[in-house]
VMD Tcl script that draws the C-alpha trace (Angstrom):
set ca {
  {24.89 -38.27 76.10}
  {24.41 -40.81 78.90}
  {22.44 -43.88 77.89}
  {22.37 -46.80 75.49}
  {23.17 -46.11 71.81}
  {23.08 -48.20 68.62}
  {26.27 -47.68 66.60}
  {27.18 -48.20 62.95}
  {30.86 -47.80 62.14}
  {32.55 -47.51 58.75}
  {36.24 -47.51 57.90}
  {37.69 -45.89 54.80}
  {38.95 -49.35 53.71}
  {35.31 -50.44 53.22}
  {34.85 -52.49 56.41}
  {31.88 -51.72 58.62}
  {29.78 -53.12 61.44}
  {27.08 -52.53 64.03}
  {27.15 -52.63 67.80}
  {25.86 -51.13 71.00}
  {27.47 -48.50 73.19}
  {26.70 -47.44 76.76}
  {27.72 -43.94 77.79}
  {27.68 -43.27 81.54}
  {29.46 -40.74 83.74}
  {32.35 -40.17 81.32}
  {32.87 -43.87 80.56}
  {32.12 -45.84 77.38}
  {31.45 -49.58 77.18}
  {30.30 -51.44 74.10}
  {30.86 -54.06 71.50}
  {29.70 -56.09 68.56}
  {30.09 -59.75 67.59}
  {33.80 -59.31 66.86}
  {35.20 -56.66 69.23}
  {34.62 -55.03 72.58}
  {35.56 -51.48 73.42}
  {35.96 -49.41 76.55}
  {37.04 -45.87 77.06}
  {36.26 -42.37 78.18}
  {34.36 -39.45 76.73}
  {33.97 -35.73 77.32}
  {31.18 -33.52 76.14}
  {31.13 -29.74 75.84}
  {27.90 -28.31 74.52}
  {27.13 -30.48 71.50}
  {30.80 -31.38 70.92}
  {31.96 -34.89 71.88}
  {35.44 -36.39 72.16}
  {36.24 -40.01 73.00}
  {39.24 -42.26 73.53}
  {38.58 -45.99 72.98}
  {40.50 -49.21 73.59}
  {39.34 -51.84 71.08}
  {40.11 -55.56 71.53}
  {38.80 -58.68 69.78}
  {36.26 -60.92 71.49}
  {38.42 -63.90 70.46}
  {41.48 -64.54 68.34}
  {40.71 -64.42 64.63}
  {42.30 -63.56 61.32}
  {41.67 -60.00 60.30}
  {44.25 -59.00 57.70}
  {46.76 -60.35 60.18}
  {46.15 -61.26 63.77}
  {44.75 -58.67 66.15}
  {46.15 -59.82 69.47}
  {44.34 -59.13 72.73}
  {47.71 -58.11 74.14}
  {47.94 -55.27 71.62}
  {44.64 -53.35 71.61}
  {43.83 -50.72 69.04}
  {43.55 -47.24 70.55}
  {41.26 -44.78 68.76}
  {40.67 -41.06 69.32}
  {37.38 -39.71 67.97}
  {35.70 -36.30 67.86}
  {32.32 -35.16 66.66}
  {28.97 -33.81 67.69}
  {25.75 -35.12 69.17}
  {22.12 -34.19 69.56}
  {19.32 -35.55 71.66}
  {18.86 -38.70 69.55}
  {21.93 -39.02 67.28}
  {25.69 -38.52 67.15}
  {28.54 -38.74 64.64}
  {32.20 -39.28 65.55}
  {35.25 -39.50 63.28}
  {38.90 -40.26 63.90}
  {41.77 -42.64 63.24}
  {43.29 -45.48 65.21}
  {46.73 -44.70 66.63}
  {49.48 -45.72 64.21}
  {47.02 -45.72 61.28}
  {45.79 -43.21 58.75}
  {42.60 -45.15 57.92}
  {39.71 -42.98 59.14}
  {36.71 -44.43 60.91}
  {33.25 -42.86 61.21}
  {30.72 -43.89 63.85}
  {27.05 -42.95 63.49}
  {24.97 -43.53 66.61}
  {21.28 -43.41 67.46}
  {19.96 -43.32 71.01}
  {18.19 -46.55 71.98}
  {17.17 -45.80 75.56}
}
mol new
graphics top color blue
foreach p $ca { graphics top sphere $p radius 0.5 }
foreach p [lrange $ca 0 end-1] q [lrange $ca 1 end] { graphics top cylinder $p $q radius 0.2 }
display resetview
């Protein structure tokens, strides 16, 4: 799983986006033009679980203000192969699912 991945995420509310993610030694770092995320991951066979802390790059309106002081925490599970991965989960305190499809870049 270690390496640089291209990510496409979709939320059930219709919002989506693209970003990059670096997996290394159990840690995740990534972002897009709007948010940055950090966290941890565990892999067992082809199963993957991750816990992410998502914060905005800058203050902006997004169906209300997403303050840097109150990050969104997300727990995701899924599976991965040599070149692709799919994770699904929900942000804490939300029932709006998110799906992340990733493709290995390097």
